[in-house]
C-alpha positions as CSV (number, residue, x, y, z in Angstrom):
1,M,132.2,24.3,-101.7
2,S,129.1,22.0,-103.0
3,L,129.8,19.8,-106.0
4,T,128.0,22.1,-108.4
5,S,129.8,25.1,-107.0
6,E,132.8,23.4,-107.4
7,L,132.2,22.9,-111.1
8,N,131.0,26.1,-111.6
9,D,134.3,27.5,-110.8
10,P,137.1,26.5,-113.2
11,N,139.8,27.1,-111.0
12,S,138.3,24.7,-107.9
13,P,140.7,21.7,-107.4
14,L,137.5,19.7,-108.6
15,S,137.3,21.3,-111.7
16,R,141.2,21.5,-112.7
17,F,141.1,17.5,-111.9
18,M,138.1,16.9,-114.2
19,A,139.5,18.9,-116.9
20,R,142.8,17.2,-116.7
21,E,141.9,13.5,-116.2
22,L,138.7,13.5,-117.9
23,P,139.0,16.2,-120.9
24,A,136.9,14.5,-123.7
25,T,133.4,15.6,-122.5
26,S,132.4,16.2,-126.3
27,R,132.3,12.2,-126.7
28,I,130.2,11.6,-124.0
29,T,127.5,14.1,-125.6
30,G,128.2,12.7,-129.0
31,S,127.4,9.2,-127.4
32,L,124.1,10.6,-126.0
33,R,122.8,12.3,-129.2
34,S,123.7,9.1,-131.1
35,R,121.3,7.0,-129.1
36,L,118.2,9.6,-129.1
37,P,115.6,9.9,-132.2
38,L,116.5,13.1,-134.3
39,R,113.5,14.9,-132.6
40,P,112.1,13.0,-129.6
41,F,108.9,13.3,-128.0
42,T,109.1,15.9,-125.2
43,V,106.6,16.6,-122.4
44,T,106.7,20.3,-122.4
45,P,104.6,22.3,-119.8
46,R,102.0,24.3,-121.1
47,A,102.3,27.4,-119.3
48,A,100.7,30.8,-120.2
49,G,104.0,32.8,-119.3
50,R,107.4,31.3,-118.6
51,P,107.2,28.0,-116.4
52,D,109.1,27.5,-113.1
53,Y,111.6,24.9,-114.6
54,R,113.7,24.8,-111.7
55,S,111.0,24.0,-109.6
56,L,109.4,21.4,-112.2
57,G,112.8,19.7,-112.1
58,R,113.0,19.1,-108.5
59,A,109.3,18.4,-108.2
60,I,109.9,15.4,-111.2
61,D,112.8,14.5,-108.9
62,R,110.6,14.0,-105.9
63,R,108.0,12.3,-107.5
64,L,110.2,9.6,-109.0
65,R,111.4,9.4,-105.3
66,V,108.0,8.8,-104.0
67,A,107.6,5.9,-106.9
68,F,110.8,4.5,-105.5
69,G,109.8,4.4,-102.1
70,S,111.8,7.1,-100.4
71,P,109.9,10.5,-100.8
72,L,111.7,12.3,-98.1
73,D,115.4,13.2,-97.6
74,S,117.8,15.5,-95.5
75,V,117.6,18.5,-98.4
76,L,113.6,18.5,-97.9
77,L,113.9,18.0,-93.9
78,E,116.3,20.9,-93.4
79,G,114.3,22.9,-95.8
80,V,111.5,22.8,-93.5
81,L,113.1,23.4,-90.5
82,Y,115.0,26.3,-91.9
83,A,111.9,27.6,-93.5
84,G,109.7,28.4,-90.6
85,I,112.6,30.6,-88.9
86,D,113.6,32.2,-92.3
87,V,109.9,33.4,-92.7
88,A,109.3,34.5,-89.2
89,N,112.6,36.5,-89.5
90,M,111.6,37.9,-93.0
91,A,108.0,38.3,-92.0
92,S,106.3,37.4,-88.8
93,R,106.4,34.9,-86.2
94,A,103.0,33.8,-86.7
95,A,103.7,33.6,-90.3
96,G,106.6,31.5,-89.5
97,Q,104.8,29.1,-87.5
98,A,102.1,28.7,-90.2
99,V,105.0,27.6,-92.4
100,H,106.3,25.3,-90.3
101,G,103.4,24.0,-89.8
102,I,102.9,23.3,-93.3
103,G,106.2,21.8,-93.8
104,Q,105.6,19.1,-91.2
105,A,102.0,18.3,-93.1
106,L,103.5,18.3,-96.3
107,L,106.2,15.6,-94.8
108,S,103.7,13.5,-93.4
109,E,101.8,13.4,-96.3
110,L,104.5,12.7,-98.7
111,K,105.9,9.9,-96.1
112,G,102.5,8.2,-96.1
113,Q,102.7,7.8,-100.1
114,P,103.1,3.9,-101.1
115,A,106.0,3.1,-103.4
116,A,105.3,1.9,-106.7
117,R,105.4,-1.7,-107.7
118,G,105.4,-3.8,-110.8
119,G,106.1,-1.5,-113.2
120,S,103.1,0.9,-112.4
121,M,103.8,4.5,-111.2
122,T,100.7,6.5,-112.2
123,R,97.8,6.9,-109.9
124,S,94.3,8.3,-110.3
125,R,94.0,11.4,-111.7
126,P,92.8,13.0,-108.3
127,D,95.5,11.4,-106.4
128,E,98.3,12.1,-109.4
129,E,97.3,15.6,-109.2
130,R,97.5,16.1,-105.6
131,L,100.9,14.2,-105.3
132,S,102.1,16.6,-108.3
133,R,101.1,19.5,-105.8
134,L,103.2,18.2,-103.0
135,C,106.0,17.4,-105.1
136,F,106.1,20.9,-106.4
137,A,105.3,22.5,-103.2
138,A,108.2,20.5,-101.4
139,S,110.8,22.3,-104.2
140,H,110.2,25.6,-102.3
141,F,111.3,24.2,-99.2
142,E,114.2,22.5,-100.8
143,E,114.9,25.9,-102.3
144,V,115.5,27.2,-98.8
145,K,118.1,24.8,-98.0
146,R,120.1,25.2,-101.3
147,A,119.9,28.9,-101.6
148,G,118.1,30.6,-98.9
149,L,114.8,32.1,-98.8
150,R,114.5,34.2,-101.8
151,P,112.1,37.1,-102.3
152,G,110.0,35.2,-105.1
153,N,109.6,32.0,-102.8
154,P,105.8,31.2,-102.6
155,L,106.3,30.6,-98.5
156,L,106.5,34.3,-98.3
157,H,102.9,34.6,-99.4
158,L,101.6,32.7,-96.6
159,G,100.0,34.3,-93.7
160,P,99.3,33.5,-90.3
161,G,96.6,30.8,-89.9
162,A,97.8,29.3,-93.5
163,V,97.7,25.5,-94.0
164,L,98.8,23.2,-96.7
165,D,95.9,23.3,-98.9
166,D,96.6,27.1,-99.2
167,L,100.1,26.5,-100.6
168,L,98.9,23.6,-102.6
169,G,96.3,26.2,-103.9
170,Q,99.3,28.4,-105.1
171,V,100.7,25.5,-107.6
172,P,100.2,26.7,-111.4
173,D,97.7,24.6,-113.1
174,Y,100.3,23.6,-115.9
175,V,102.1,21.7,-113.3
176,T,100.0,18.9,-113.0
177,D,99.6,17.6,-116.6
178,D,103.3,18.4,-116.6
179,I,104.1,15.8,-113.9
180,A,101.9,13.2,-114.9
181,G,103.3,13.3,-118.4
182,Q,106.5,12.6,-117.5
183,V,105.5,10.1,-115.1
184,E,103.7,8.1,-117.6
185,L,106.7,8.1,-119.8
186,A,108.9,7.1,-116.5
187,E,106.9,3.8,-115.8
188,A,108.1,2.1,-119.4
189,D,110.4,-0.7,-118.5
190,H,113.0,0.7,-120.9
191,A,112.6,4.2,-118.8
192,L,112.7,3.3,-115.2
193,G,109.7,1.1,-115.0
194,W,112.1,-1.8,-114.4
195,V,113.2,-0.2,-111.1
196,T,109.8,-0.4,-109.3
197,R,110.3,-4.1,-110.2
198,Q,113.4,-4.1,-107.7
199,P,112.8,-4.5,-104.1
200,V,112.0,-1.2,-102.4
201,D,115.3,-1.8,-100.1
202,R,117.5,-1.5,-103.6
203,R,115.9,1.6,-105.0
204,L,118.4,3.9,-103.1
205,C,117.4,7.7,-103.6
206,A,119.4,10.7,-102.9
207,P,122.6,8.3,-102.0
208,V,125.9,10.2,-100.5
209,F,129.1,8.7,-101.0
210,S,132.4,8.3,-98.7
211,G,133.9,11.4,-100.5
212,S,130.7,13.5,-100.3
213,N,131.9,15.4,-97.2
214,D,134.8,16.5,-99.4
215,V,132.5,18.5,-101.7
216,D,130.0,19.6,-98.8
217,G,127.8,16.4,-98.7
218,A,126.9,16.1,-102.5
219,D,124.2,13.3,-102.9
220,A,122.9,11.6,-106.1
221,D,119.5,11.1,-107.5
222,F,119.2,7.2,-107.7
223,I,121.3,3.8,-107.5
224,V,119.7,0.7,-108.5
225,D,121.3,-2.2,-109.1
226,G,124.5,-1.0,-109.5
227,H,123.3,1.8,-111.8
228,L,124.2,5.3,-111.1
229,I,121.2,7.4,-112.4
230,D,121.2,11.2,-112.8
231,C,117.8,12.7,-113.6
232,K,117.5,15.8,-115.9
233,A,114.3,17.4,-117.0
234,T,115.6,19.1,-120.1
235,T,113.5,20.5,-122.7
236,R,116.0,20.5,-125.3
237,P,117.9,17.0,-125.8
238,D,119.8,18.2,-128.6
239,R,121.6,21.0,-126.3
240,F,122.0,18.6,-123.3
241,G,125.3,17.7,-122.4
242,S,127.6,20.7,-121.0
243,K,130.7,19.8,-119.1
244,K,129.2,20.6,-115.9
245,E,126.4,17.9,-116.6
246,V,128.9,15.4,-117.5
247,Y,131.3,16.1,-114.9
248,Q,128.6,15.9,-112.3
249,L,127.7,12.6,-113.0
250,A,131.4,11.7,-113.4
251,G,132.1,13.2,-110.1
252,Y,129.3,11.1,-108.1
253,L,130.9,8.1,-109.4
254,L,134.4,9.0,-108.4
255,L,133.2,10.2,-105.0
256,D,132.4,6.4,-104.2
257,Y,136.0,6.1,-103.0
258,E,135.4,2.7,-101.4
259,D,133.3,1.4,-103.8
260,E,130.5,0.8,-101.5
261,Y,127.6,0.8,-104.2
262,R,129.5,-1.3,-106.6
263,L,128.6,0.8,-109.6
264,D,129.1,-0.5,-112.9
265,K,126.6,1.5,-115.1
266,V,126.4,5.2,-115.1
267,C,123.3,6.7,-116.8
268,F,121.5,9.9,-117.6
269,Y,117.5,9.8,-117.2
270,L,115.7,12.5,-119.3
271,S,112.3,12.6,-117.9
272,R,110.9,14.7,-120.6
273,Q,111.8,12.2,-123.1
274,G,111.5,9.2,-121.0
275,R,115.0,8.0,-122.1
276,L,117.5,6.1,-120.2
277,V,121.0,6.6,-121.6
278,T,123.5,4.2,-120.1
279,W,127.2,3.5,-120.3
280,P,129.5,0.8,-118.4
281,A,131.3,2.8,-116.3
282,Q,134.7,1.8,-117.5
283,E,133.6,2.6,-121.0
284,F,132.1,6.2,-119.8
285,L,135.5,6.9,-118.4
286,G,137.2,5.8,-121.5
287,L,135.1,7.9,-123.5
288,L,136.1,10.9,-121.5
289,G,139.8,10.2,-122.3
290,A,140.6,8.7,-118.7
291,R,144.3,7.6,-118.9
292,R,144.0,5.6,-115.2
293,T,141.4,2.8,-113.9
294,L,138.6,3.8,-111.8
295,P,140.1,2.9,-108.5
296,Q,143.1,4.9,-109.4
297,L,140.8,8.0,-110.3
298,R,139.0,7.5,-107.2
299,S,142.1,7.4,-105.0
300,A,143.6,10.4,-107.1
301,L,140.6,12.5,-106.5
302,R,140.5,11.7,-102.8
303,Q,144.1,13.0,-102.4
304,V,143.2,16.2,-104.3
305,L,140.3,16.9,-102.6
306,R,141.6,16.2,-99.1
307,G,145.2,18.7,-100.0
308,A,147.3,15.7,-99.8
309,A,148.2,16.0,-103.4
310,S,148.7,18.7,-105.7
311,L,147.6,18.7,-109.7
312,P,149.8,18.0,-112.3
313,D,151.3,20.5,-114.2
314,P,148.5,22.1,-116.5
315,R,150.9,22.5,-119.3
316,E,151.6,18.9,-119.4
317,P,150.1,17.8,-123.0
318,L,146.9,15.9,-122.9
319,P,146.9,12.3,-124.8
320,P,146.6,12.4,-128.4
321,T,143.3,11.3,-128.6
322,A,141.6,13.8,-125.9
323,T,140.2,17.0,-126.2
324,Q,138.5,19.7,-124.5
325,E,136.0,21.0,-126.8
326,S,132.5,20.6,-126.3
327,L,129.9,20.0,-129.1
328,F,127.4,22.5,-127.9
329,G,127.1,25.7,-125.4
330,E,126.1,25.2,-121.9
331,A,122.8,24.0,-121.3
332,E,119.9,26.2,-121.1
333,E,119.3,27.8,-117.5
334,E,115.7,26.5,-117.6
335,D,116.7,22.9,-117.4
336,E,119.4,23.2,-114.8
337,D,118.2,22.5,-110.9
338,D,121.7,22.9,-109.5
339,T,121.3,19.9,-107.1
340,D,123.4,18.0,-105.8
């Protein structure tokens, strides 16, 4: 099972481990909210109907990866591979060949994008608009890898002979302004502009961990200079911070069994508000009610996920300062992208 699938199942070994070892998720939510203005400026899509929040979330993540110098990853590469096959099976062989060719052209154009440097991420308006469309189109291939080819996927609307510009032409008009607005916020140094001042080889996108295979290959968003960063495109920061979101970030931290990345800070980046909220790793765990050190938690999780240890008796009382209540309900579905 994937990391998010494990967390969606309250009876999974990972969910039970998190609830037992890190029960106080409400403290992280409270800490996060205390660092935000009461009504932070928020970039919102100006769509006539309901925006495609899931694809927008993946698109801004891809756009940031372009800026950091790693526009491609295994999820997109495999999505392109599977998409052509799936379209051929569901539509026609000719349509499948067209989708495969479009995917290859998309990969080529993304791969040729230069990394951002010196704090500046934005491009000229025409270049930024095309790049936004490329990133949004890439989300359709990601969807194939993550959830299969669903009936509403725009890739199924492409016929034989279609080319990349046909797919880009299907991208809703609201997408370009929405992504551009988030990029403008991101290039501030208090947001993610500082990342573009780091050497490109130190900006790690979609990093995997020594424990990733224990949860079906989970990969995080970014690691830069010891910062583990999870990007969230929420429109409602006042509702952000569900147990699943907090445990997803904690999960990445703990899956680095061998301390390969020397993570000393964990962060949520709220892309629609341009806010990077950071905690020292041990403080983050302390707020969550951890009674073990980070190395001890990593070792314990590895044993649980590999079946070498059983979980403690859930009837054993929690420490008196811990709580399992959340301050808020689950995050809005529109803001979740369910990526690992």
